[in-house]
C-alpha positions as CSV (number, residue, x, y, z in Angstrom):
1,X,110.8,-20.7,69.8
2,X,111.9,-17.2,68.6
3,X,108.3,-16.1,67.8
4,X,107.7,-16.8,71.9
5,X,110.8,-14.6,72.7
6,X,109.9,-11.8,70.5
7,X,106.0,-11.8,71.7
8,X,107.3,-11.8,75.4
9,X,109.6,-9.0,74.8
10,X,107.0,-7.0,73.2
11,X,104.7,-7.5,76.0
12,X,107.5,-6.4,78.6
13,X,108.0,-3.4,76.4
14,X,104.3,-2.4,76.5
15,X,104.1,-2.9,80.1
16,X,107.3,-1.1,80.8
17,X,106.3,1.9,78.5
18,X,102.8,2.2,80.0
19,X,103.9,2.1,83.7
20,X,106.5,4.7,82.8
21,X,103.7,7.1,81.5
22,X,101.5,6.5,84.6
23,X,104.3,7.0,87.2
24,X,105.3,10.4,85.3
25,X,101.7,11.7,85.7
26,X,102.4,12.4,89.3
27,X,104.7,15.3,88.3
28,X,103.9,18.5,86.4
29,X,104.0,17.5,82.6
30,X,106.6,19.2,80.5
31,X,103.8,20.8,78.5
32,X,104.1,23.7,76.0
33,X,101.4,26.1,75.0
34,X,101.2,29.4,73.0
35,X,100.1,32.1,75.3
36,X,97.1,34.3,74.2
37,X,99.9,36.9,73.5
38,X,101.5,34.6,70.8
39,X,104.4,33.8,73.2
40,X,105.6,30.3,73.5
41,X,105.2,29.5,77.1
42,X,106.8,25.9,78.7
43,X,106.2,24.1,82.1
44,X,109.8,25.2,83.1
45,X,109.0,28.8,82.7
46,X,106.7,28.5,85.6
47,X,108.3,30.2,88.8
48,X,110.0,28.1,91.0
49,X,109.3,27.4,94.9
50,X,105.3,28.1,94.2
51,X,102.5,25.3,94.2
52,X,101.2,24.8,90.5
53,X,97.7,24.7,89.2
54,X,96.9,23.2,85.9
55,X,93.5,23.7,84.5
56,X,92.6,22.2,81.5
57,X,89.7,23.9,79.9
58,X,87.5,25.0,76.9
59,X,86.4,28.6,76.2
60,X,83.2,27.2,75.1
61,X,82.5,25.0,78.5
62,X,79.7,26.5,80.8
63,X,81.3,24.5,83.7
64,X,84.6,25.8,82.9
65,X,83.3,29.5,83.1
66,X,81.7,28.9,86.6
67,X,84.9,27.2,87.8
68,X,86.9,30.5,86.6
69,X,84.2,32.7,88.0
70,X,84.5,31.2,91.5
71,X,88.2,31.0,91.3
72,X,88.4,34.8,90.5
73,X,85.8,35.7,93.4
74,X,88.5,33.9,95.7
75,X,91.5,35.2,93.7
76,X,93.3,36.4,97.1
77,X,93.5,32.4,98.0
78,X,95.3,31.7,94.8
79,X,97.8,34.8,94.9
80,X,100.5,32.0,96.3
81,X,100.1,29.7,93.4
82,X,100.9,29.7,89.4
83,X,98.1,29.0,87.6
84,X,98.5,27.3,83.8
85,X,95.1,27.4,81.8
86,X,95.7,25.3,79.0
87,X,93.0,24.3,76.1
88,X,93.3,23.0,72.9
89,X,91.2,25.4,71.0
90,X,93.1,27.7,68.5
91,X,94.8,31.1,70.1
92,X,92.3,33.1,68.2
93,X,89.7,31.6,70.5
94,X,91.6,32.1,73.7
95,X,92.3,35.8,73.0
96,X,88.5,36.8,73.5
97,X,88.2,34.5,76.5
98,X,91.3,36.3,77.9
99,X,89.4,39.8,77.4
100,X,86.1,38.8,78.3
101,X,87.1,37.7,82.0
102,X,90.0,40.3,82.2
103,X,92.8,37.6,82.9
104,X,95.5,40.1,81.9
105,X,95.2,41.6,85.1
106,X,96.2,38.6,87.1
107,X,100.0,38.0,86.8
108,X,100.1,34.5,88.1
109,X,97.8,32.8,85.5
110,X,99.2,31.9,82.4
111,X,96.7,31.1,79.6
112,X,97.1,29.7,76.2
113,X,96.7,26.7,73.7
114,X,98.4,23.4,73.5
115,X,96.9,23.1,70.0
116,X,96.3,19.9,68.4
117,X,99.2,18.4,69.9
118,X,96.8,17.4,73.1
119,X,100.0,16.5,75.0
120,X,98.2,17.4,78.2
121,X,94.9,16.2,77.4
122,X,96.4,12.7,76.7
123,X,98.8,13.0,79.7
124,X,96.0,12.9,82.0
125,X,93.4,11.5,79.4
126,X,91.3,14.1,79.9
127,X,87.5,13.6,78.7
128,X,85.5,16.3,80.2
129,X,86.3,20.0,81.3
130,X,87.5,21.5,83.6
131,X,90.1,19.3,84.8
132,X,92.2,20.7,87.5
133,X,95.5,19.5,89.1
134,X,97.3,20.8,92.0
135,X,100.9,20.4,92.5
136,X,103.3,21.4,95.5
137,X,106.2,23.8,95.1
138,X,108.3,20.7,94.1
139,X,106.2,19.9,91.0
140,X,104.7,16.6,93.1
141,X,101.1,16.1,92.1
142,X,98.9,16.7,95.6
143,X,95.2,16.4,94.0
144,X,93.6,15.9,90.8
145,X,90.0,17.1,90.0
146,X,87.7,15.6,87.2
147,X,84.8,18.0,85.9
148,X,82.3,16.8,88.2
149,X,84.6,17.0,91.2
150,X,85.9,20.5,90.9
151,X,85.1,22.4,94.0
152,X,87.1,25.7,94.4
153,X,86.8,25.4,98.2
154,X,88.4,22.1,98.4
155,X,91.4,23.4,96.0
156,X,91.9,26.4,98.3
157,X,92.1,24.0,101.3
158,X,94.6,21.8,99.8
159,X,96.5,24.9,98.6
160,X,96.6,26.3,102.2
161,X,97.8,23.1,103.4
162,X,101.0,22.9,101.0
């Protein structure tokens, strides 16, 4: 009898924990990353009252380059948002990416690495790049884009509707 009770409790614990993790994915994850400057940056450092865009990328990813290029071409449509670009590669590989793309000149783009913690990657179960998530000014998830679905024009449309 005790074994059955323990098994039921274990199953309930697993179910409760997994549903809690899933329900939390509707909010901005409490991430932290090391910026290309070496400074620690946390989700709570994002300016309040602005929509948030999280872009999970890899500097070696061709689709990520295309997405960034198109986003920067239409940068005026993204000025109202805070953009956190997060990767897993070492900061030494992020620095040249920032320089090559002149990302220092965009004050609302925060770019860095979460290193091997892979917190955001695991939070959203990211398997392909780029991954993009749009949140309203209260941190509520509006839309997620998987690598095959990333469309800058659709992202702009949703951003304008906030």
